[in-house]
Each structure stands twice: as structure tokens, then as C-alpha cells.
N, CA, C and O atoms as CSV, one atom per row, in Angstrom:
chain,resi,resn,atom,element,x,y,z
A,1,MET,N,N,170.018,155.023,143.824
A,1,MET,CA,C,169.246,155.819,143.528
A,1,MET,C,C,169.099,155.988,141.965
A,1,MET,O,O,170.132,155.735,141.346
A,2,SER,N,N,168.010,156.367,141.217
A,2,SER,CA,C,168.111,156.944,139.808
A,2,SER,C,C,168.484,158.176,139.311
A,2,SER,O,O,168.295,159.142,140.050
A,3,PRO,N,N,168.976,158.357,138.212
A,3,PRO,CA,C,169.226,159.810,138.137
A,3,PRO,C,C,168.004,160.866,138.204
A,3,PRO,O,O,168.301,162.039,138.430
A,4,ALA,N,N,167.043,160.621,138.073
A,4,ALA,CA,C,165.778,161.226,138.102
A,4,ALA,C,C,165.405,161.408,139.359
A,4,ALA,O,O,164.935,162.496,139.692
A,5,GLU,N,N,165.550,160.397,140.244
A,5,GLU,CA,C,165.363,160.743,141.850
A,5,GLU,C,C,166.326,161.889,142.443
A,5,GLU,O,O,165.978,162.738,143.263
A,6,ILE,N,N,167.814,161.727,141.775
A,6,ILE,CA,C,168.900,162.837,142.349
A,6,ILE,C,C,168.354,164.094,141.737
A,6,ILE,O,O,168.489,165.193,142.275
A,7,GLN,N,N,167.828,163.930,140.771
A,7,GLN,CA,C,167.448,165.523,139.983
A,7,GLN,C,C,166.633,165.948,140.438
A,7,GLN,O,O,166.478,167.158,140.273
A,8,ALA,N,N,165.676,165.210,141.248
A,8,ALA,CA,C,164.385,166.005,142.032
A,8,ALA,C,C,164.948,166.666,143.311
A,8,ALA,O,O,164.568,167.787,143.649
A,9,ILE,N,N,165.947,165.891,144.088
A,9,ILE,CA,C,166.476,166.161,145.073
A,9,ILE,C,C,167.454,167.623,144.832
A,9,ILE,O,O,167.632,168.547,145.627
A,10,LEU,N,N,167.878,167.484,143.741
A,10,LEU,CA,C,168.867,168.708,143.285
A,10,LEU,C,C,167.982,169.840,143.090
A,10,LEU,O,O,168.179,170.888,143.705
A,11,HIS,N,N,166.944,169.689,142.213
A,11,HIS,CA,C,166.045,171.181,141.808
A,11,HIS,C,C,165.336,171.576,143.432
A,11,HIS,O,O,165.117,172.728,143.807
A,12,GLU,N,N,165.093,170.490,144.138
A,12,GLU,CA,C,164.403,171.229,145.545
A,12,GLU,C,C,165.330,171.677,146.224
A,12,GLU,O,O,165.034,172.751,146.746
A,13,GLY,N,N,166.693,171.188,146.526
A,13,GLY,CA,C,167.619,171.516,147.396
A,13,GLY,C,C,168.290,172.936,146.544
A,13,GLY,O,O,168.438,173.876,147.325
A,14,VAL,N,N,168.613,173.173,145.447
A,14,VAL,CA,C,169.221,174.224,144.869
A,14,VAL,C,C,168.325,174.788,143.442
A,14,VAL,O,O,168.593,174.490,142.278
A,15,PRO,N,N,167.216,175.667,143.907
A,15,PRO,CA,C,166.309,176.018,142.889
A,15,PRO,C,C,167.188,176.586,141.752
A,15,PRO,O,O,166.789,176.083,140.702
A,16,LEU,N,N,168.215,177.423,141.532
A,16,LEU,CA,C,168.996,177.825,140.556
A,16,LEU,C,C,169.316,176.716,139.403
A,16,LEU,O,O,169.564,176.864,138.207
A,17,ALA,N,N,169.204,175.408,140.316
A,17,ALA,CA,C,169.504,174.293,139.018
A,17,ALA,C,C,168.092,173.928,138.377
A,17,ALA,O,O,167.970,173.549,137.213
A,18,ALA,N,N,167.318,174.046,139.038
A,18,ALA,CA,C,165.780,174.144,138.301
A,18,ALA,C,C,165.752,175.198,137.167
A,18,ALA,O,O,165.653,174.850,135.990
A,19,ALA,N,N,165.854,176.652,137.592
A,19,ALA,CA,C,165.570,177.471,136.714
A,19,ALA,C,C,166.777,177.555,135.712
A,19,ALA,O,O,166.628,178.482,134.915
A,20,TRP,N,N,167.836,176.895,135.552
A,20,TRP,CA,C,168.896,176.784,134.546
A,20,TRP,C,C,168.241,175.560,133.872
A,20,TRP,O,O,168.311,175.536,132.643
A,21,GLU,N,N,167.571,174.474,134.536
A,21,GLU,CA,C,167.162,173.186,133.523
A,21,GLU,C,C,168.289,172.055,133.441
A,21,GLU,O,O,168.498,171.276,132.510
A,22,VAL,N,N,168.880,172.157,134.515
A,22,VAL,CA,C,170.016,171.250,134.727
A,22,VAL,C,C,169.400,169.627,134.687
A,22,VAL,O,O,168.341,169.276,135.205
A,23,GLU,N,N,170.105,168.978,134.130
A,23,GLU,CA,C,169.623,167.469,133.951
A,23,GLU,C,C,170.830,166.343,134.883
A,23,GLU,O,O,172.047,166.448,135.039
A,24,VAL,N,N,170.168,165.646,135.203
A,24,VAL,CA,C,170.967,164.341,136.028
A,24,VAL,C,C,171.110,163.499,135.115
A,24,VAL,O,O,170.053,162.884,134.975
A,25,LEU,N,N,172.245,163.008,134.105
A,25,LEU,CA,C,171.943,162.228,133.075
A,25,LEU,C,C,172.530,160.768,133.726
A,25,LEU,O,O,172.285,159.675,133.217
A,26,ALA,N,N,173.181,160.921,134.695
A,26,ALA,CA,C,173.905,159.646,135.337
A,26,ALA,C,C,174.644,160.110,136.794
A,26,ALA,O,O,175.186,161.199,136.980
A,27,ALA,N,N,174.541,159.136,137.666
A,27,ALA,CA,C,175.191,159.325,138.831
A,27,ALA,C,C,174.975,158.182,139.978
A,27,ALA,O,O,173.940,157.775,140.507
A,28,GLY,N,N,176.293,157.834,140.157
A,28,GLY,CA,C,176.542,156.954,141.102
A,28,GLY,C,C,178.198,156.674,141.338
A,28,GLY,O,O,179.040,157.085,140.539
A,29,ASP,N,N,178.516,155.941,142.513
A,29,ASP,CA,C,179.772,155.622,143.130
A,29,ASP,C,C,180.305,156.636,142.869
A,29,ASP,O,O,181.064,156.563,141.903
A,30,GLY,N,N,180.192,157.903,143.501
A,30,GLY,CA,C,180.655,159.151,143.746
A,30,GLY,C,C,180.806,159.649,142.546
A,30,GLY,O,O,181.816,160.350,142.591
A,31,ALA,N,N,180.385,159.667,141.577
A,31,ALA,CA,C,180.379,160.338,140.106
A,31,ALA,C,C,178.957,160.892,139.758
A,31,ALA,O,O,177.845,160.650,140.227
A,32,ALA,N,N,179.458,161.838,138.630
A,32,ALA,CA,C,178.212,162.481,138.027
A,32,ALA,C,C,178.214,163.208,136.722
A,32,ALA,O,O,179.148,163.989,136.537
A,33,LEU,N,N,177.280,163.066,135.756
A,33,LEU,CA,C,177.345,163.626,134.828
A,33,LEU,C,C,176.107,164.329,134.606
A,33,LEU,O,O,175.055,163.690,134.602
A,34,CYS,N,N,176.115,165.603,134.416
A,34,CYS,CA,C,174.903,166.951,134.512
A,34,CYS,C,C,174.890,167.499,133.129
A,34,CYS,O,O,175.990,167.659,132.600
A,35,ARG,N,N,173.929,167.779,132.528
A,35,ARG,CA,C,173.754,169.099,131.349
A,35,ARG,C,C,173.061,170.123,131.822
A,35,ARG,O,O,172.199,170.191,132.697
A,36,MET,N,N,173.582,170.960,131.086
A,36,MET,CA,C,172.973,172.292,131.258
A,36,MET,C,C,172.432,172.608,129.951
A,36,MET,O,O,173.135,172.104,129.075
A,37,PRO,N,N,171.394,173.288,129.471
A,37,PRO,CA,C,170.771,173.511,128.349
A,37,PRO,C,C,171.501,174.844,127.998
A,37,PRO,O,O,172.170,175.464,128.824
A,38,ASP,N,N,171.302,175.266,126.597
A,38,ASP,CA,C,172.098,176.623,126.322
A,38,ASP,C,C,170.573,177.467,126.224
A,38,ASP,O,O,169.634,177.205,125.472
A,39,LYS,N,N,170.667,178.467,127.159
A,39,LYS,CA,C,169.760,179.257,127.352
A,39,LYS,C,C,170.469,180.400,127.502
A,39,LYS,O,O,171.510,180.463,128.156
A,40,PRO,N,N,169.705,181.772,126.639
A,40,PRO,CA,C,170.207,182.984,126.728
A,40,PRO,C,C,170.698,183.599,127.785
A,40,PRO,O,O,171.766,184.200,127.678
A,41,ILE,N,N,169.912,183.555,129.165
A,41,ILE,CA,C,170.416,184.246,130.195
A,41,ILE,C,C,171.489,183.540,131.036
A,41,ILE,O,O,171.747,183.932,132.174
A,42,LEU,N,N,172.229,182.305,130.363
A,42,LEU,CA,C,173.649,182.038,130.898
A,42,LEU,C,C,174.854,182.509,130.013
A,42,LEU,O,O,176.045,182.233,130.157
A,43,LEU,N,N,174.217,183.331,129.011
A,43,LEU,CA,C,175.366,183.723,128.022
A,43,LEU,C,C,175.791,184.744,128.644
A,43,LEU,O,O,175.267,185.214,129.655
A,44,ARG,N,N,177.275,185.376,127.799
A,44,ARG,CA,C,177.832,186.734,127.949
A,44,ARG,C,C,178.033,187.345,126.561
A,44,ARG,O,O,177.546,186.708,125.627
A,45,PRO,N,N,178.454,188.090,126.380
A,45,PRO,CA,C,178.916,188.817,124.955
A,45,PRO,C,C,179.649,187.956,124.190
A,45,PRO,O,O,180.702,187.657,124.753
A,46,GLY,N,N,179.505,187.462,123.166
A,46,GLY,CA,C,180.453,186.997,122.109
A,46,GLY,C,C,179.765,186.139,121.203
A,46,GLY,O,O,180.254,186.108,120.074
A,47,PRO,N,N,178.524,185.273,121.449
A,47,PRO,CA,C,177.706,184.789,122.817
A,47,PRO,C,C,178.585,183.784,122.961
A,47,PRO,O,O,178.888,182.944,122.114
A,48,THR,N,N,178.983,183.897,124.058
A,48,THR,CA,C,179.467,182.297,124.714
A,48,THR,C,C,178.995,182.243,126.364
A,48,THR,O,O,178.693,183.145,127.145
A,49,ILE,N,N,179.085,180.602,126.537
A,49,ILE,CA,C,178.689,180.746,128.065
A,49,ILE,C,C,179.306,181.229,129.279
A,49,ILE,O,O,180.498,180.989,129.471
A,50,SER,N,N,178.606,181.902,130.146
A,50,SER,CA,C,179.515,182.890,130.962
A,50,SER,C,C,179.945,181.917,132.090
A,50,SER,O,O,179.414,180.884,132.500
A,51,GLY,N,N,181.299,182.700,132.537
A,51,GLY,CA,C,181.988,181.749,133.397
A,51,GLY,C,C,181.156,181.920,134.616
A,51,GLY,O,O,181.047,180.760,135.016
A,52,PRO,N,N,180.597,182.573,135.325
A,52,PRO,CA,C,179.495,182.098,136.465
A,52,PRO,C,C,178.710,180.931,136.356
A,52,PRO,O,O,178.571,180.064,137.219
A,53,ALA,N,N,177.967,180.997,134.697
A,53,ALA,CA,C,177.265,179.602,134.636
A,53,ALA,C,C,178.148,178.230,134.675
A,53,ALA,O,O,177.810,177.132,135.116
A,54,LEU,N,N,179.156,178.553,134.188
A,54,LEU,CA,C,180.187,177.261,134.041
A,54,LEU,C,C,180.715,176.826,135.535
A,54,LEU,O,O,181.012,175.655,135.770
A,55,MET,N,N,180.794,177.696,136.370
A,55,MET,CA,C,181.153,177.504,138.084
A,55,MET,C,C,179.947,176.940,138.620
A,55,MET,O,O,180.028,176.061,139.478
A,56,GLY,N,N,178.890,177.333,138.225
A,56,GLY,CA,C,177.597,176.815,138.837
A,56,GLY,C,C,177.228,175.596,138.778
A,56,GLY,O,O,176.664,174.807,139.536
A,57,LEU,N,N,177.888,175.571,137.143
A,57,LEU,CA,C,177.193,173.899,136.837
A,57,LEU,C,C,178.617,172.881,137.545
A,57,LEU,O,O,178.455,171.714,137.901
A,58,ALA,N,N,179.545,173.392,137.607
A,58,ALA,CA,C,180.312,172.639,138.167
A,58,ALA,C,C,180.126,172.261,139.595
A,58,ALA,O,O,180.383,171.124,139.992
A,59,ASP,N,N,179.686,173.191,140.359
A,59,ASP,CA,C,179.511,173.182,141.742
A,59,ASP,C,C,178.051,171.713,141.796
A,59,ASP,O,O,178.005,170.611,142.342
A,60,ILE,N,N,177.168,172.429,141.002
A,60,ILE,CA,C,176.143,171.549,140.950
A,60,ILE,C,C,176.411,170.186,140.706
A,60,ILE,O,O,175.804,169.352,141.378
A,61,ALA,N,N,177.338,169.779,139.732
A,61,ALA,CA,C,177.532,168.321,139.610
A,61,ALA,C,C,178.268,167.699,140.436
A,61,ALA,O,O,178.220,166.491,140.664
A,62,LEU,N,N,179.151,168.673,141.042
A,62,LEU,CA,C,179.947,168.094,142.212
A,62,LEU,C,C,178.926,167.329,143.655
A,62,LEU,O,O,179.016,166.257,144.254
A,63,TRP,N,N,178.198,168.257,143.744
A,63,TRP,CA,C,176.812,168.085,144.709
A,63,TRP,C,C,176.148,166.984,144.381
A,63,TRP,O,O,175.958,166.153,145.268
A,64,VAL,N,N,175.596,166.711,142.892
A,64,VAL,CA,C,175.040,165.551,142.583
A,64,VAL,C,C,175.924,164.389,143.109
A,64,VAL,O,O,175.460,163.635,143.964
A,65,ALA,N,N,177.193,164.217,142.623
A,65,ALA,CA,C,178.125,163.483,142.975
A,65,ALA,C,C,178.116,162.935,144.413
A,65,ALA,O,O,178.145,161.760,144.779
A,66,LEU,N,N,178.066,164.120,145.176
A,66,LEU,CA,C,177.948,163.709,146.769
A,66,LEU,C,C,176.208,163.180,146.878
A,66,LEU,O,O,175.694,162.264,147.519
A,67,LEU,N,N,175.896,163.730,146.381
A,67,LEU,CA,C,174.126,162.948,146.655
A,67,LEU,C,C,174.369,161.681,146.466
A,67,LEU,O,O,174.217,160.937,147.434
A,68,ALA,N,N,174.828,161.087,145.112
A,68,ALA,CA,C,175.054,159.930,144.673
A,68,ALA,C,C,175.594,159.123,145.503
A,68,ALA,O,O,175.166,157.976,145.629
A,69,ALA,N,N,176.662,159.607,146.231
A,69,ALA,CA,C,177.704,158.493,147.140
A,69,ALA,C,C,177.112,158.322,148.734
A,69,ALA,O,O,177.459,157.525,149.606
A,70,ASN,N,N,176.018,159.457,148.757
A,70,ASN,CA,C,175.567,159.301,150.414
A,70,ASN,C,C,174.046,159.107,150.266
A,70,ASN,O,O,173.385,159.898,150.938
A,71,GLY,N,N,173.267,158.111,149.436
A,71,GLY,CA,C,172.231,157.989,149.115
A,71,GLY,C,C,170.973,158.793,149.065
A,71,GLY,O,O,169.833,158.450,149.378
A,72,GLY,N,N,171.509,160.187,148.507
A,72,GLY,CA,C,170.578,161.120,148.502
A,72,GLY,C,C,170.357,162.098,149.277
A,72,GLY,O,O,169.602,163.028,148.992
A,73,LYS,N,N,171.005,161.984,150.357
A,73,LYS,CA,C,171.235,162.759,151.561
A,73,LYS,C,C,172.534,163.315,151.530
A,73,LYS,O,O,173.528,162.593,151.441
A,74,ASP,N,N,172.598,164.552,151.597
A,74,ASP,CA,C,174.043,165.129,151.649
A,74,ASP,C,C,173.836,166.803,152.282
A,74,ASP,O,O,172.999,167.571,151.808
A,75,ASP,N,N,174.677,167.135,153.317
A,75,ASP,CA,C,174.443,168.557,153.938
A,75,ASP,C,C,175.787,169.253,153.829
A,75,ASP,O,O,176.077,170.200,154.560
A,76,SER,N,N,176.667,168.727,152.826
A,76,SER,CA,C,178.200,169.361,152.652
A,76,SER,C,C,178.089,170.670,152.197
A,76,SER,O,O,177.069,170.990,151.587
A,77,LEU,N,N,178.890,171.401,152.376
A,77,LEU,CA,C,179.149,173.023,151.794
A,77,LEU,C,C,180.333,173.100,151.059
A,77,LEU,O,O,181.241,172.517,151.651
A,78,THR,N,N,180.671,173.588,150.010
A,78,THR,CA,C,181.414,174.098,149.165
A,78,THR,C,C,182.521,174.950,149.789
A,78,THR,O,O,182.439,176.174,149.685
A,79,ALA,N,N,183.664,174.326,150.501
A,79,ALA,CA,C,185.015,175.442,150.927
A,79,ALA,C,C,185.423,176.059,150.085
A,79,ALA,O,O,185.407,177.276,150.271
A,80,ASN,N,N,185.976,175.550,148.778
A,80,ASN,CA,C,186.492,176.096,147.792
A,80,ASN,C,C,186.246,175.417,146.500
A,80,ASN,O,O,186.156,174.197,146.356
A,81,LEU,N,N,186.148,176.281,145.609
A,81,LEU,CA,C,186.235,176.107,143.972
A,81,LEU,C,C,187.332,176.309,143.180
A,81,LEU,O,O,187.591,177.504,143.323
A,82,ALA,N,N,187.991,175.908,142.555
A,82,ALA,CA,C,189.044,176.401,141.608
A,82,ALA,C,C,188.550,176.075,140.271
A,82,ALA,O,O,188.036,174.983,140.029
A,83,ILE,N,N,188.716,177.132,139.268
A,83,ILE,CA,C,188.305,176.818,137.965
A,83,ILE,C,C,189.546,177.122,136.934
A,83,ILE,O,O,190.155,178.187,137.034
A,84,THR,N,N,189.897,176.158,135.950
A,84,THR,CA,C,190.485,177.126,134.849
A,84,THR,C,C,189.827,176.984,133.492
A,84,THR,O,O,189.382,175.905,133.099
A,85,PHE,N,N,189.780,178.054,132.820
A,85,PHE,CA,C,188.966,177.979,131.783
A,85,PHE,C,C,190.288,177.767,130.372
A,85,PHE,O,O,191.087,178.618,129.981
A,86,LEU,N,N,190.110,176.339,129.877
A,86,LEU,CA,C,190.646,176.054,128.662
A,86,LEU,C,C,190.679,176.526,127.270
A,86,LEU,O,O,191.660,176.671,126.540
A,87,ARG,N,N,189.337,176.758,127.011
A,87,ARG,CA,C,188.717,176.759,125.354
A,87,ARG,C,C,187.084,177.566,125.698
A,87,ARG,O,O,186.459,177.538,126.758
A,88,ARG,N,N,186.819,178.052,124.777
A,88,ARG,CA,C,185.713,178.990,124.589
A,88,ARG,C,C,184.959,177.433,124.240
A,88,ARG,O,O,185.503,176.671,123.440
A,89,PRO,N,N,183.784,177.098,124.863
A,89,PRO,CA,C,182.931,176.058,124.322
A,89,PRO,C,C,182.361,176.510,123.015
A,89,PRO,O,O,182.226,177.672,122.633
A,90,SER,N,N,181.964,175.103,122.225
A,90,SER,CA,C,180.984,175.718,121.102
A,90,SER,C,C,179.516,175.880,121.452
A,90,SER,O,O,179.076,175.254,122.416
A,91,PRO,N,N,178.770,176.629,120.779
A,91,PRO,CA,C,177.348,176.951,121.411
A,91,PRO,C,C,176.636,175.606,121.681
A,91,PRO,O,O,177.031,174.552,121.182
A,92,GLY,N,N,175.719,175.687,122.380
A,92,GLY,CA,C,175.031,174.667,122.686
A,92,GLY,C,C,175.070,174.059,124.118
A,92,GLY,O,O,175.704,174.734,124.930
A,93,PRO,N,N,174.419,172.723,124.649
A,93,PRO,CA,C,174.269,172.339,126.059
A,93,PRO,C,C,175.756,172.166,126.451
A,93,PRO,O,O,176.634,171.974,125.609
A,94,ILE,N,N,175.990,172.248,127.812
A,94,ILE,CA,C,177.474,171.923,128.424
A,94,ILE,C,C,176.965,170.827,129.264
A,94,ILE,O,O,175.904,170.719,129.879
A,95,LEU,N,N,178.048,169.984,129.132
A,95,LEU,CA,C,178.020,168.795,129.961
A,95,LEU,C,C,179.175,169.096,130.965
A,95,LEU,O,O,180.066,169.877,130.629
A,96,ALA,N,N,179.180,168.512,132.154
A,96,ALA,CA,C,179.883,168.384,133.556
A,96,ALA,C,C,179.904,166.847,134.150
A,96,ALA,O,O,178.897,166.298,134.596
A,97,GLU,N,N,181.223,166.229,134.085
A,97,GLU,CA,C,181.409,165.146,134.240
A,97,GLU,C,C,182.150,165.497,135.765
A,97,GLU,O,O,183.221,166.104,135.784
A,98,ALA,N,N,181.549,165.103,136.895
A,98,ALA,CA,C,182.186,165.321,138.174
A,98,ALA,C,C,182.621,163.899,139.057
A,98,ALA,O,O,181.795,162.986,139.077
A,99,ARG,N,N,183.677,163.763,139.644
A,99,ARG,CA,C,183.924,162.792,140.335
A,99,ARG,C,C,184.637,163.301,141.830
A,99,ARG,O,O,185.307,164.311,142.049
A,100,LEU,N,N,184.213,162.171,142.781
A,100,LEU,CA,C,185.057,162.439,143.896
A,100,LEU,C,C,186.178,161.830,143.720
A,100,LEU,O,O,186.286,160.737,143.163
A,101,ALA,N,N,187.280,162.629,144.278
A,101,ALA,CA,C,188.609,161.780,144.532
A,101,ALA,C,C,189.014,161.233,145.799
A,101,ALA,O,O,189.611,160.175,146.000
A,102,LYS,N,N,188.552,162.216,146.751
A,102,LYS,CA,C,188.786,161.585,147.862
A,102,LYS,C,C,187.932,162.195,149.008
A,102,LYS,O,O,187.814,163.405,149.201
A,103,ARG,N,N,187.228,161.006,149.898
A,103,ARG,CA,C,186.499,161.285,150.623
A,103,ARG,C,C,187.124,161.365,152.409
A,103,ARG,O,O,186.986,160.283,152.981
A,104,GLY,N,N,187.551,162.120,152.996
A,104,GLY,CA,C,188.048,162.049,154.377
A,104,GLY,C,C,186.946,162.058,155.304
A,104,GLY,O,O,185.740,161.933,155.091
A,105,GLY,N,N,187.748,162.271,156.640
A,105,GLY,CA,C,186.323,162.492,157.694
A,105,GLY,C,C,185.313,163.740,157.720
A,105,GLY,O,O,184.130,163.627,158.044
A,106,ARG,N,N,185.937,164.971,157.330
A,106,ARG,CA,C,185.365,166.387,157.498
A,106,ARG,C,C,185.419,166.553,156.221
A,106,ARG,O,O,184.251,166.807,155.925
A,107,MET,N,N,186.178,166.576,155.055
A,107,MET,CA,C,186.555,167.107,153.694
A,107,MET,C,C,186.286,166.112,152.868
A,107,MET,O,O,186.408,164.904,153.070
A,108,VAL,N,N,185.896,166.700,151.880
A,108,VAL,CA,C,185.671,165.947,150.446
A,108,VAL,C,C,186.385,166.493,149.324
A,108,VAL,O,O,186.159,167.672,149.054
A,109,TYR,N,N,187.173,165.879,148.651
A,109,TYR,CA,C,187.898,166.652,147.301
A,109,TYR,C,C,187.287,166.048,146.019
A,109,TYR,O,O,186.919,164.883,145.869
A,110,GLY,N,N,187.243,167.137,145.049
A,110,GLY,CA,C,186.499,166.560,143.819
A,110,GLY,C,C,186.801,167.246,142.643
A,110,GLY,O,O,187.061,168.443,142.763
A,111,GLU,N,N,186.824,166.695,141.422
A,111,GLU,CA,C,187.173,167.168,140.408
A,111,GLU,C,C,185.930,167.518,139.308
A,111,GLU,O,O,185.117,166.594,139.327
A,112,ALA,N,N,185.579,168.506,138.430
A,112,ALA,CA,C,184.959,168.224,137.315
A,112,ALA,C,C,185.451,169.061,135.996
A,112,ALA,O,O,185.908,170.198,135.879
A,113,TRP,N,N,185.145,167.945,134.979
A,113,TRP,CA,C,185.587,168.631,133.681
A,113,TRP,C,C,184.057,169.038,132.916
A,113,TRP,O,O,182.974,168.489,133.119
A,114,LEU,N,N,184.337,170.096,132.051
A,114,LEU,CA,C,182.983,171.011,131.405
A,114,LEU,C,C,183.549,171.041,130.075
A,114,LEU,O,O,184.712,171.335,129.795
A,115,ARG,N,N,182.456,170.652,129.135
A,115,ARG,CA,C,182.797,170.697,127.708
A,115,ARG,C,C,181.621,171.080,127.116
A,115,ARG,O,O,180.678,171.019,127.905
A,116,ALA,N,N,181.315,171.474,125.952
A,116,ALA,CA,C,180.215,171.563,125.048
A,116,ALA,C,C,179.917,170.266,124.757
A,116,ALA,O,O,180.794,169.514,124.333
A,117,GLU,N,N,178.433,169.787,124.985
A,117,GLU,CA,C,178.039,168.719,124.203
A,117,GLU,C,C,178.614,168.442,122.877
A,117,GLU,O,O,178.710,167.283,122.474
A,118,ALA,N,N,178.997,169.441,122.187
A,118,ALA,CA,C,179.495,169.223,120.596
A,118,ALA,C,C,180.848,168.921,120.630
A,118,ALA,O,O,181.382,168.584,119.573
A,119,ASP,N,N,181.519,168.981,121.679
A,119,ASP,CA,C,182.883,169.218,121.708
A,119,ASP,C,C,183.528,167.658,122.365
A,119,ASP,O,O,182.893,166.903,123.101
A,120,ALA,N,N,184.684,167.483,121.961
A,120,ALA,CA,C,185.349,166.266,122.650
A,120,ALA,C,C,186.489,166.979,123.602
A,120,ALA,O,O,187.059,166.413,124.534
A,121,GLU,N,N,186.697,168.285,123.192
A,121,GLU,CA,C,187.927,168.740,124.228
A,121,GLU,C,C,187.199,169.356,125.365
A,121,GLU,O,O,186.074,169.805,125.147
A,122,PRO,N,N,187.721,169.430,126.570
A,122,PRO,CA,C,187.183,170.236,127.499
A,122,PRO,C,C,187.260,171.759,127.496
A,122,PRO,O,O,188.285,172.262,127.037
A,123,ALA,N,N,186.323,172.521,127.942
A,123,ALA,CA,C,186.200,173.813,128.201
A,123,ALA,C,C,186.928,174.317,129.451
A,123,ALA,O,O,187.298,175.483,129.312
A,124,ALA,N,N,187.230,173.786,130.599
A,124,ALA,CA,C,187.262,173.951,131.719
A,124,ALA,C,C,187.214,173.086,132.799
A,124,ALA,O,O,186.231,172.403,133.088
A,125,HIS,N,N,188.163,173.106,133.342
A,125,HIS,CA,C,188.629,172.119,134.445
A,125,HIS,C,C,188.741,172.401,135.947
A,125,HIS,O,O,189.822,172.834,136.347
A,126,VAL,N,N,187.742,172.203,136.829
A,126,VAL,CA,C,187.344,172.484,138.328
A,126,VAL,C,C,187.940,171.762,139.253
A,126,VAL,O,O,187.842,170.573,138.950
A,127,THR,N,N,188.494,171.916,140.206
A,127,THR,CA,C,188.668,171.333,141.565
A,127,THR,C,C,187.912,172.081,142.850
A,127,THR,O,O,187.685,173.264,143.102
A,128,SER,N,N,187.638,170.862,143.526
A,128,SER,CA,C,186.818,171.599,144.519
A,128,SER,C,C,186.744,170.838,145.858
A,128,SER,O,O,186.463,169.642,145.777
A,129,THR,N,N,186.975,171.416,147.185
A,129,THR,CA,C,186.824,171.047,148.404
A,129,THR,C,C,185.315,171.377,149.052
A,129,THR,O,O,184.667,172.414,148.913
A,130,TRP,N,N,184.955,170.168,149.807
A,130,TRP,CA,C,183.922,170.313,150.412
A,130,TRP,C,C,183.838,170.225,151.865
A,130,TRP,O,O,184.897,169.833,152.356
A,131,LEU,N,N,182.952,170.456,152.671
A,131,LEU,CA,C,183.294,170.343,154.254
A,131,LEU,C,C,181.730,169.784,154.299
A,131,LEU,O,O,180.673,170.262,153.888
A,132,ARG,N,N,182.109,168.418,155.061
A,132,ARG,CA,C,180.656,167.603,155.506
A,132,ARG,C,C,180.132,168.397,156.677
A,132,ARG,O,O,181.049,168.775,157.407
A,133,LEU,N,N,179.042,168.727,157.034
A,133,LEU,CA,C,178.523,169.061,158.454
A,133,LEU,C,C,178.092,168.126,159.356
A,133,LEU,O,O,177.833,168.510,160.497
A,134,SER,N,N,177.938,166.731,159.003
A,134,SER,CA,C,177.460,165.685,159.524
A,134,SER,C,C,178.086,164.405,158.959
A,134,SER,O,O,178.541,164.401,157.815
A,135,ARG,N,N,178.114,163.462,159.639
A,135,ARG,CA,C,178.844,162.295,159.217
A,135,ARG,C,C,177.791,161.440,158.924
A,135,ARG,O,O,178.016,160.300,158.516
């Protein structure tokens, strides 16, 4: 599937991703690259991107990786998501690089690295476990 096709599935399945204007830049082989534009609604005082927005983007990117791995169909649910904030990202769009590290029977484990588009260094690292509802 193309990134545009997966993005359409994402925006229909997670309306918040559409509201945040999250773009799917690449997706395939259990990996994804997503971009969240700089929007005032996503900021906290400072101004910097808010923690909830970063966590949401990571969760979205991991689901995109699952969609890419499963032909655009996935009913998995997030069972756990842990984030470590490493540094404040520069102003501007945020990139999330997600990959599925282990796909078991009912559980999937993945990670995501988040950084400002203008930065080389990551702003946050995320690990997540997903529960597959069907096989």
C-alpha cells in the first residue's frame, strides 16, 4: 500500500490524526515515518510541543507501522505505551520513526523515535505493546 492509502485509513480510523494533520511519509515492512506539523493547539507554555501530542504521534506512528505490516487492516489496541523525554525539540514539525520489533501471537512490541524535523538528535523514545484482537 502507498503512504497516501495508509494515511487515508489512518485519518478515517483516528480522526484526531486528521485534526492534527498527521502525514504518513513512508510505511512498509513493519515500519513507518510520520510527520506532525507545528500547530498552536499542540503547544504548551514555553512554547514547545506538549507531551500528550508527542505521545499521540508515537501511538499513531506505531499503528501506521501495524497497518503497513497487515495490508491496511489492523484492529490491535495499545496495551502499554512508555515515553522517555530526552530533550526539548526545536520549533517546527515533529517526525516519528516507528518500527515493530517483535510480532508474536497476540502481542506486538514496537518502538518509536521522535525528533523535530530540524533536529538530528531525538527528543523522545517510546516503547509500546499492542494487543491483537484477531489474527
